C-alpha angles and dihedrals in degrees: 000000000000092000091061131063111225109222100169138337094287102024128073132158122221116233089235091071093060124093119207133200125177130202141158116290121238124233134045124335109123123233092336093067092054095058108035132069100222101148110097124207115194121198123192124180102222094175096055102031112129092200095066116078116236095250093051092042092056091048092049093047091053095046096042096041093118093053099044127093109198089335095309122121115209124196123185121199121185105143095109130061091226122078092215093054090049090051090051091048091051091049091050091049091049091051092049093047093048093045090054094043095049097042115118116260115266118265115265114253114244110212113229127218116258108250114249093235093058092050092048092050090050092051092045091052089048091053091049092051091047091052092049092052092045090053090053093055093046095050097057100041 
């Protein structure tokens, strides 16, 4: 199962559909950072992937519309000094993004009727407060 990225229970992406580019990471790191390409850039074509069912693909394209360029999702990982750890971080981020983008929409909330007892208690309390305030005005005038 190591050649596939598990997104959810029924959805996984084969490693062959991923595109990788490597470059030098920015930030501190001494002489090592000047010579090694440790930053990993992962590209995944969401729009043309045969491993995503049509329903999930449409949902993902709608939800990820702001992050896609011509249907391709790009993730850059450069937080580690090792290329392999950055690759693993990019894979994990891809799986999390796709899992969130292909998740079913939340169930619609059905408003419930207010129980009669609650409404009656509220009105009774309102009458009591009204009577208290009325007594105050009668007593002093």
